[in-house]
C-alpha positions in Angstrom: 121.6 138.3 197.4 119.2 138.9 194.6 116.8 140.9 196.7 119.7 143.0 197.9 120.5 143.8 194.3 116.9 144.7 193.5 116.6 147.0 196.5 119.9 148.7 195.6 118.8 149.3 192.0 115.5 150.8 193.2 117.4 153.0 195.7 119.8 154.2 193.0 116.8 155.0 190.7 115.4 157.2 193.5 118.8 158.8 194.0 119.1 159.5 190.3 115.7 161.2 190.1 116.4 163.5 193.0 120.0 164.1 191.8 118.6 165.2 188.3 116.3 167.6 190.1 119.2 169.0 192.2 121.3 169.4 189.1 118.5 171.3 187.3 117.9 168.6 184.7 114.4 167.8 186.1 111.7 169.9 187.7 109.9 168.2 190.6 107.4 170.7 191.8 106.6 168.7 195.0 110.3 168.8 196.0 110.3 172.6 195.6 107.2 172.9 197.7 108.7 170.7 200.4 111.9 172.7 200.3 109.9 175.9 200.8 108.1 174.3 203.8 111.5 173.2 205.2 112.9 176.7 204.8 109.9 178.3 206.5 110.1 175.8 209.3 113.8 176.5 209.9 113.2 180.2 209.7 110.4 180.1 212.3 112.5 177.9 214.6 115.6 180.2 214.5 113.9 183.6 214.6 115.3 185.7 217.4 111.9 187.1 218.2 113.4 190.3 219.6 112.6 193.9 218.6 115.1 195.8 216.5 115.4 199.3 218.0 117.0 201.2 215.2 114.2 200.9 212.7 110.8 202.5 213.5 107.6 202.2 211.4 105.3 205.2 211.1 102.0 203.5 210.3 99.3 205.0 208.2 96.9 202.8 210.2 93.1 202.9 210.6 93.4 205.4 213.5 95.3 207.8 211.2 92.8 207.4 208.5 90.0 208.1 210.9 91.7 211.2 212.3 93.4 212.7 209.2 91.0 211.5 206.5 91.3 208.9 203.7 94.5 208.3 201.8 96.1 209.9 199.9 96.6 212.8 202.2 97.5 216.3 201.0 101.2 216.8 200.4 101.2 219.6 202.9 100.2 217.1 205.6 102.9 214.6 204.4 105.4 217.5 204.4 104.3 218.3 207.9 105.1 214.7 208.9 108.6 215.2 207.5 109.1 218.3 209.5 108.0 216.5 212.6 110.3 213.5 211.9 113.4 215.5 211.0 113.1 218.7 213.0 111.4 217.6 216.2 112.3 213.9 216.4 115.7 214.1 214.8 115.5 210.9 212.7 118.4 209.9 210.5 116.6 208.6 207.4 112.9 208.4 206.2 111.9 205.9 203.7 108.4 205.8 202.1 106.8 202.5 201.3 104.1 204.4 199.4 104.2 206.0 195.9 103.3 209.6 195.2 102.3 209.0 191.6 99.6 211.6 191.1 99.6 215.3 191.6 98.0 216.9 194.6 95.2 219.1 193.5 93.5 219.4 196.9 94.6 223.0 197.4 92.1 224.3 194.8 94.8 226.1 192.8 93.5 224.7 189.5 90.1 226.2 190.2 91.6 229.6 191.1 93.7 229.6 187.9 90.7 228.7 185.8 88.8 231.6 187.3 91.8 233.8 186.6 91.7 232.8 182.9 88.0 233.3 182.5 85.7 235.1 184.8 88.3 237.2 186.7 90.9 237.8 184.0 90.2 241.6 184.1 90.5 241.8 187.9 94.0 243.0 188.7 93.6 242.6 192.4 92.6 239.0 192.0 95.5 238.3 189.6 98.0 239.9 192.0 96.7 238.0 195.0 96.7 234.7 193.1 100.2 235.2 192.0 101.3 235.8 195.7 99.6 232.7 197.1 100.3 230.2 194.3 103.6 229.0 195.6 102.0 228.0 198.9 99.2 226.2 197.0 101.7 224.2 194.8 101.7 221.4 197.3 103.9 219.0 195.3 106.5 221.7 195.1 106.1 222.4 198.8 106.6 218.7 199.5 109.6 218.6 197.2 111.1 221.6 199.0 110.7 219.9 202.3 112.6 216.8 201.0 115.6 218.7 199.8 118.6 218.4 202.0 117.0 215.6 204.0 117.7 211.9 203.8 114.4 211.0 202.3 114.1 207.8 200.2 111.0 207.4 198.1 109.5 204.1 197.1 108.2 202.8 193.8 107.3 199.5 192.2 108.2 197.5 189.1 105.8 195.3 187.1 106.4 192.3 185.0 104.3 191.6 181.9 104.7 188.9 179.2 104.4 191.5 176.5 106.9 194.3 177.1 105.2 196.5 174.5 102.0 196.6 176.6 103.7 197.2 179.9 102.6 200.4 181.6 105.0 203.0 183.0 104.2 206.1 185.1 106.2 208.6 187.0 110.0 209.1 186.9 112.5 206.4 187.8 115.6 207.4 189.9 119.0 207.0 188.5 119.9 203.3 188.3 122.4 201.9 190.8 124.3 200.2 188.0 124.2 201.5 184.4 123.3 199.3 181.4 126.9 198.5 180.5 127.8 197.3 184.0 127.8 193.6 183.2 128.8 193.7 179.6 130.3 190.4 178.5 128.8 188.5 181.4 125.6 186.5 181.6 124.4 187.8 185.0 121.0 186.5 185.9 118.5 188.9 187.5 114.9 189.7 188.0 113.7 191.6 185.0 110.9 194.2 184.9 108.8 195.4 181.9 107.1 198.4 183.5 107.0 200.5 186.6 104.9 202.9 188.7 107.1 205.7 190.2 106.8 209.1 191.8 106.3 212.5 190.2 109.4 213.8 188.6 109.8 216.8 190.8 109.5 214.7 193.9 112.0 212.2 192.6 114.5 214.9 191.8 114.1 216.4 195.3 114.5 213.1 197.2 117.9 211.8 198.3 117.2 208.5 196.5 114.6 205.9 195.8 114.2 202.2 195.9 111.6 199.7 194.7 109.4 197.9 197.1 108.2 195.4 194.5 106.6 192.3 196.1 108.2 189.4 194.2 106.8 186.3 195.9 107.9 182.8 195.3 106.0 180.3 193.3 103.6 179.6 196.2 102.8 183.3 196.8 105.0 183.6 199.9 107.4 186.6 200.2 110.7 185.0 201.3 113.1 187.1 199.2 113.5 190.7 198.0 115.3 191.5 194.7 118.1 193.7 195.7 118.5 194.7 192.1 115.9 194.6 189.3 116.9 194.9 185.7 114.9 197.3 183.6 116.0 198.0 180.0 119.5 197.0 180.8 120.0 199.1 183.9 119.8 197.9 187.5 117.7 199.5 190.2 118.1 199.0 193.9 115.5 198.0 196.4 114.0 200.3 199.0 115.8 198.4 201.8 119.2 198.7 200.1 118.6 202.4 199.4 117.6 203.2 203.0 120.5 201.2 204.4 122.9 203.0 202.1 121.5 206.4 203.2 121.7 205.4 206.9 125.3 204.2 206.5 126.3 207.1 204.3 127.6 204.8 201.6 127.3 205.9 197.9 129.0 203.0 196.2 127.8 199.3 196.0 130.2 196.7 194.5 128.8 193.5 193.0 131.0 190.5 193.7 131.1 187.9 191.0 133.5 185.0 192.0 132.9 183.0 188.8 135.2 183.6 185.9 133.0 181.8 183.5 131.3 184.4 181.3 128.5 182.0 180.2 127.1 182.0 183.7 128.4 184.5 186.2 125.9 185.1 189.1 126.5 187.8 191.6 127.1 186.2 195.0 126.9 189.3 197.2 126.8 193.1 197.1 129.5 194.8 199.0 128.3 197.8 201.0 131.4 199.3 202.5 132.6 196.7 205.0 129.2 195.0 204.9 128.1 192.2 202.5 124.6 191.4 201.4 124.4 187.8 200.2 122.2 187.3 197.2 121.0 184.2 195.2 121.7 183.7 191.5 119.0 186.2 190.6 120.3 188.9 193.0 117.5 188.3 195.5 118.2 188.4 199.3 116.5 186.2 201.8 114.5 188.3 204.2 115.8 187.7 207.8 112.4 187.8 209.5 112.9 188.6 213.2 109.5 187.3 214.3 105.8 187.9 213.9 104.3 191.3 213.2 105.5 193.8 215.8 109.2 193.1 215.7 109.7 196.8 215.2 108.3 199.8 217.0 105.1 201.1 215.4 103.9 204.7 215.7 100.6 206.0 214.4 101.2 208.7 211.8 98.4 210.8 213.3 100.2 210.7 216.7 103.2 212.3 215.1 101.2 214.8 213.2 99.4 215.9 216.3 102.6 216.0 218.4 101.6 213.2 220.8 105.1 211.7 220.6 107.6 213.5 222.8 110.3 215.2 220.8 113.6 213.4 220.4 112.0 210.0 220.9 113.2 208.8 217.4 116.5 210.6 217.5 118.9 208.8 215.1 116.4 206.2 214.0 115.6 204.9 210.6 111.9 205.5 209.8 109.8 203.7 207.3 106.5 205.2 206.4 103.9 202.6 205.4 100.5 201.3 206.1 98.9 198.4 207.8 95.4 199.4 207.1 93.6 196.5 205.3 91.9 198.8 202.8 95.3 200.0 201.4 96.3 196.5 200.3 99.9 196.4 201.6 99.6 193.0 203.3 101.6 190.0 202.1 101.9 186.3 202.8 105.2 185.5 204.5 106.8 182.4 206.2 105.8 183.9 209.6 102.2 185.0 208.9 99.7 184.7 206.2 99.0 188.4 206.4 102.0 190.6 207.1 102.6 194.3 206.5 104.7 194.9 203.5 106.4 197.8 205.2 107.7 195.4 208.0 109.1 193.1 205.3 111.4 196.0 204.2 112.1 196.8 207.9 113.3 193.2 208.4 115.6 193.5 205.4 117.1 196.8 206.5 117.7 195.3 210.0 119.4 192.3 208.4 121.7 194.5 206.3 122.7 196.5 209.3 123.2 193.4 211.6 124.8 191.4 208.9 122.5 188.4 209.4 121.1 188.0 205.9 121.1 184.3 205.0 123.3 183.2 202.0 121.9 181.0 199.3 124.5 181.3 196.5 124.4 179.4 193.3 126.9 176.8 194.5 124.5 175.4 197.1 123.2 173.3 194.2 126.5 171.5 194.1 126.4 171.0 197.9 122.9 169.6 197.6 124.1 167.2 194.8 127.1 166.1 196.8 125.0 165.4 199.9 122.5 163.4 197.9 125.2 161.3 196.3 127.1 160.7 199.6 124.0 159.8 201.6 122.2 158.1 198.8 125.1 155.8 197.8 125.8 154.9 201.5 122.2 154.1 202.4 121.3 152.4 199.1 124.2 150.0 199.6 123.9 149.4 203.3 120.2 149.4 204.2 119.4 146.2 202.3 121.9 144.3 204.4 120.6 145.6 207.8 117.9 144.2 210.0 114.8 146.4 210.4 116.0 147.6 213.8 119.5 148.4 212.6 118.1 150.0 209.4 115.9 152.2 211.6 118.8 153.2 213.8 121.0 153.9 210.8 118.3 156.0 209.1 117.8 158.0 212.3 121.5 158.5 212.6 121.9 159.8 209.1 118.8 162.0 209.4 120.3 163.5 212.6 123.6 164.2 210.9 122.0 165.7 207.8 119.6 167.9 209.8 122.2 168.8 212.4 124.7 169.8 209.7 122.0 171.8 207.9 120.9 173.6 211.0 124.6 174.3 212.0 125.2 175.9 208.6 122.0 177.9 209.0 122.7 179.1 212.5 126.5 179.6 212.5 127.3 180.2 208.8 124.1 182.0 207.7 124.0 179.5 204.9 120.8 178.1 203.5 121.5 174.6 202.3 118.7 172.6 200.6 117.2 170.1 202.9 114.0 168.6 201.4 115.6 166.5 198.7 118.0 164.9 201.2 115.2 164.2 203.7 113.1 162.7 200.9 116.0 160.5 199.8 116.7 159.2 203.3 113.1 158.6 204.2 112.4 157.2 200.7 115.3 154.7 200.9 114.2 153.7 204.3 110.5 153.2 203.3 111.6 151.4 200.1 113.7 148.9 202.0 111.1 148.4 204.8 108.2 148.0 202.3 110.3 145.7 200.1 111.2 143.7 203.2 107.5 143.5 204.3 105.9 142.7 201.0 108.6 140.9 199.1 110.9 139.3 201.7 107.9 138.3 203.9 106.7 136.4 200.9 110.1 134.8 200.5 110.1 134.1 204.2 106.7 132.4 203.9 108.0 130.4 201.1 111.0 129.3 203.1 108.8 128.6 206.1 106.5 126.5 203.9 109.5 124.5 202.7 111.5 124.2 205.9 109.3 125.4 208.8 108.6 121.9 210.0 112.3 121.1 210.0 114.1 124.1 211.3 113.5 126.6 214.2 111.9 130.0 213.5 115.1 131.9 214.0 116.7 129.9 211.3 113.8 130.6 209.0 114.4 134.3 209.6 118.0 133.9 208.8 117.3 131.9 205.7 114.8 134.5 204.5 117.7 136.9 204.2 119.2 134.6 201.6 116.1 133.1 200.2 117.6 132.6 196.7 120.2 130.2 198.1 117.8 127.6 199.3 115.9 124.9 197.6 114.6 121.4 198.0 116.6 119.9 195.2 119.2 117.2 196.2 122.9 118.0 196.7 126.0 116.6 198.3 127.6 118.4 201.2 129.5 117.7 204.4 127.1 117.5 207.3 126.6 116.0 210.7 123.6 113.7 211.4 122.1 112.6 214.8 120.0 109.6 215.7 118.5 109.2 219.2 116.4 106.4 220.6 114.7 105.6 223.9 116.0 102.4 225.5 113.4 99.6 226.1 110.6 101.8 224.8 108.4 98.9 224.0 108.5 97.6 227.6 107.9 101.1 228.9 104.9 101.8 226.6 103.2 98.6 227.7 102.8 99.9 231.2 101.1 103.1 230.2 97.7 103.9 228.9 97.5 105.4 225.4 96.7 108.9 226.8 99.6 108.8 229.2 102.0 107.5 226.5 101.0 110.4 224.3 101.6 112.9 227.1 104.9 111.2 227.9 106.1 111.4 224.3 105.1 115.0 223.9 106.8 115.8 227.2 110.0 114.0 226.0 110.2 115.2 222.4 109.6 118.9 223.1 112.8 119.6 225.2 114.8 117.3 222.9 113.6 119.2 219.9 114.3 122.5 221.6 117.9 121.5 222.3 118.4 120.6 218.7 116.8 123.8 217.5 118.9 125.9 220.0 122.0 124.6 218.3 120.9 125.2 214.7 119.8 121.7 214.0 117.2 120.6 211.5 114.7 118.0 212.5 114.5 115.3 209.9 111.7 113.1 211.4 110.3 111.5 214.5 110.2 107.7 214.2 108.0 106.8 217.2 110.3 107.5 220.1 113.4 108.0 217.8 114.6 111.4 216.5 116.6 112.0 213.4 118.2 115.4 212.9 121.1 116.9 210.9 123.3 120.0 210.8 124.6 121.9 207.8 121.4 122.1 205.7 119.4 123.8 204.6 121.4 126.6 206.1 125.1 126.1 205.7 127.0 125.8 209.0 130.8 125.7 209.2 130.5 124.4 212.8 127.9 121.8 212.1 129.8 119.1 214.0 130.4 121.2 217.1 126.8 122.4 217.2 125.6 118.8 216.9 127.8 117.6 219.8 126.6 120.5 222.0 123.0 119.7 221.1 123.6 116.0 222.1 125.1 117.1 225.5 122.2 119.4 226.1 119.7 116.6 225.3 121.3 114.5 228.0 121.1 117.3 230.5 117.4 118.0 229.6 116.7 114.3 230.0 118.0 114.4 233.6 115.7 117.2 234.5 112.8 115.5 232.6 113.3 112.3 234.6 112.9 114.2 237.8 109.6 115.4 236.6 108.6 112.0 235.4 109.3 110.5 238.9 107.1 113.1 240.5 104.3 112.1 238.1 104.8 108.4 238.6 106.0 107.8 235.1 109.0 105.6 234.2 112.3 107.2 233.8 113.8 107.2 230.3 117.3 106.3 229.0 118.3 107.6 225.6 121.1 106.6 223.2 122.5 109.2 220.8 124.7 108.5 217.8 126.5 111.3 215.8 128.5 111.1 212.6 130.0 113.6 210.2 130.7 113.1 206.6 129.6 113.8 203.0 125.9 112.9 202.5 123.1 113.7 200.1 120.4 116.1 201.3 117.2 117.2 199.5 113.6 116.5 199.0 113.4 112.7 198.5 110.6 110.2 198.2 108.0 109.1 195.7 105.5 111.2 193.7 103.0 110.4 196.5 105.0 111.6 199.4 108.3 113.4 199.8 110.5 114.6 202.7 113.5 116.8 203.1 116.1 114.3 204.4 119.7 113.0 204.2 121.0 109.8 202.8 124.4 108.1 202.5 127.1 106.0 204.1 127.8 108.6 206.7 124.1 108.6 207.7 124.1 104.8 208.1 127.1 105.0 210.3 125.4 107.5 212.6 122.5 105.0 213.0 125.0 102.2 213.8 126.7 104.4 216.4 123.4 105.0 218.1 122.9 101.3 218.3 126.4 100.9 219.8 125.4 103.0 222.8 123.6 99.9 224.2 126.7 97.8 223.9 128.9 100.2 225.8 126.3 101.6 228.2 127.1 105.1 226.9 124.5 107.8 226.4 126.2 109.3 223.3 128.8 108.1 220.8 130.3 110.1 217.9 132.5 109.0 215.1 136.1 110.0 214.5 135.2 112.6 211.8 132.8 114.3 214.2 135.4 114.3 217.0 138.0 115.9 214.6 135.5 118.5 213.3 134.2 119.5 216.8 137.0 120.9 219.0 136.4 122.5 222.3 134.9 119.4 223.8 136.4 116.7 226.1 136.1 113.3 224.5 136.7 109.8 225.9 137.8 107.4 223.2 135.8 104.2 223.5 137.0 101.7 220.9 137.8 101.1 217.3 135.0 99.1 215.7 133.9 97.7 212.4 130.1 97.9 212.2 128.0 95.5 210.1 127.8 96.4 206.5 131.0 98.6 206.6 134.5 97.3 205.9 136.5 100.3 207.1 136.9 100.5 210.9 136.1 103.7 212.8 137.2 105.1 216.1 134.4 106.0 218.3 134.3 108.6 221.2 132.1 109.7 224.0 131.6 113.5 224.4 131.9 114.2 228.1 131.5 117.9 228.2 132.8 121.3 227.1 136.4 122.0 227.8 136.8 123.8 231.1 133.5 122.3 232.4 134.8 118.8 233.2 136.1 118.3 236.7 139.7 117.1 237.4 138.7 113.7 238.7 136.7 113.0 235.6 139.6 114.0 233.4 141.9 111.7 235.4 139.6 108.8 234.8 139.5 109.5 231.1 143.3 109.7 230.9 143.5 106.3 232.8 141.1 104.7 230.4 143.0 105.9 227.4 146.0 104.1 229.0 143.8 101.0 229.3 143.2 101.2 225.5 146.9 101.6 224.8 147.8 98.5 226.7 144.8 96.6 225.3 145.7 97.3 221.7 149.2 95.9 222.2 147.8 92.9 224.0 149.3 93.9 227.4 146.5 92.3 229.3 147.9 92.5 232.8 148.6 96.2 232.6 145.2 96.9 231.1 143.4 94.7 233.6 145.1 96.5 236.5 144.0 99.9 235.3 140.5 98.6 234.7 140.3 97.3 238.3 141.1 100.8 239.6 138.4 102.3 237.4 135.9 99.7 238.4 136.6 100.3 242.0 135.6 104.0 241.6 132.7 103.2 239.3 131.5 99.6 239.9 128.5 99.6 237.6 130.2 101.0 234.5 129.2 98.8 231.5 132.2 100.1 229.4 134.7 98.8 232.0 132.8 95.5 232.2 132.9 95.0 228.4 136.7 95.4 228.4 137.2 93.1 231.4 135.2 90.4 229.5 137.2 90.9 226.3 140.6 90.7 228.2 139.4 87.5 229.9 138.4 86.1 226.5 141.7 87.0 224.8 143.6 85.4 227.6 142.2 82.1 226.8 141.7 82.7 223.0 144.4 85.2 221.9 143.8 87.2 218.8 145.7 86.6 215.6 149.1 88.1 215.1 147.8 90.8 212.7 145.1 91.9 215.0 144.7 95.7 214.8 142.7 96.2 218.0 139.4 96.7 216.1 136.3 95.0 217.5 133.9 93.8 214.8 130.1 93.8 215.4 128.1 91.3 213.5 124.7 92.8 214.3 123.2 96.2 213.9 
């Protein structure tokens, strides 16, 4: 069990490291990177890959730049685009994913005014004409006038700098969605900006609203989330996607929902937009629900609209985002679905997600769910895997992996919930690899050690089993109840004299192999081969509660194997073999015994000696296998024929001896009847009823004339008739020789 404990401790250490990361007390960068990869994989697998019809992108593409000139265009041209979109196409909302940060001086008005102040200041006609055409040449004002009364949402961006004092600001911010005092008394985490680049003030004042399109990528540079709210100097400003969605839905008020009542940490879990909810993480960022690769929305070239190539009413009721995919304008981002992806389509995906209500949730409490999953899975596998075989450990690991991944994907698909996955997968695979590698490098060494000690005695399958409990085995001596077997070939000396040495070697190999296989099959340990004799025992080195039964079954199988072997020997012209087997059960000493020159793992004791005597008695009774009374009692499920009560040489206590006939249910009725009749013979014999015993023996001998057992009892009865035993005779026959 020691190696189980070591593996469990190592597994718990791995669990502790990942749990500390999940709880926020440790920062494992590689786990975060794997989590990002797992998120991207799930996103790509689950993307609908369908086009969203209600959002259209007007693209300032390379075609538009070629036809209309380089960006930025004059505000009159952008104003003409608004006229086309609202008046001719009938769109619902226009959002700009570009910033109008600088004044448009392309009309030449500044030059005309400079002339009016200098060279032509005394020309009244020039002054009057300039005064009349100036309003048309104030292109920023013209553009602002075109925005008034229309659902136009401007875009701007925030910047983040380490030193707030050096952060740059330009343009005019819109009114914040939430004022500075909104979250007073609560510690609400958020993305914080230190500067911004916004639109001209007159444009901002004329627009229906504005939202930031700040690219706020994750640690690996991938844009997975958009800050729905960015905090700047205490106030909170909405994103372009949120502002456009609000304008499209006609909703003025956004309600932040904070389920937590703990002021020390009160993250916003979602933003309520009328009947809709926008799930956000602890920093009020929303996961972008990418629909597919670039092209998930209809793209129209801006120049096609400016030149009236798009039939009127084509975009009726649509939400339009004006942006650019031209590489030179640098609005391309790395996303989970593509390494270069138009920024304007990122916002289009976000708007579609808000309208369809399929924005994934990743609230702050998923950290608790991650920790609970780690603890549940980790404790289960850390405890169970060390006890399983490699195959079962693999199946268990695959099963748990399937449950964790399946549950995670179900939460993703049906609950729009993003649960962490990487840490759980790392833990499951880590525990599996830990146990497998420990088993390969450490337990294989233990197995080799066990094999070195016991490989010559026990079968390979027992070596495998012993290696699972390697700390429980040793070669040191100990006393335990076991069963020992002795077998010997009858008249082996005479048989060997008639064979050449090579033939004798082949015969012994052919004989010992199936005998050993029968012993190994029934969990026996080979002690030694003594010429033609075999000594084996059960119950060591691996403990076996059924050692006696296994030994008896092995003896029966040895007899059956010998019958098949003799048929083969006859076909080869070799002599047939007869074998005697003696079995006894009792307490004996087992261990590595011998001298400092040579040792062997063997058994010793009175019970062992009795087994050897019983093997010798098989010749006296003409029986193939004899077991002692303790073996018969400890090995049920077998049909036995009691043979005698004997007192062997060197032992004062008598012992009842039995012949195992076969497993219960496998012995035919005639054989069972003969056994019962012989037991009646023994009953009459032990009370000196010679006539009754003789009569039954005569019936048995008639059915089996050559049976030595019946002959022995017939001779004894004849002897006792002429020389009766003493009055205190107990029916025990005493042998004077081994």
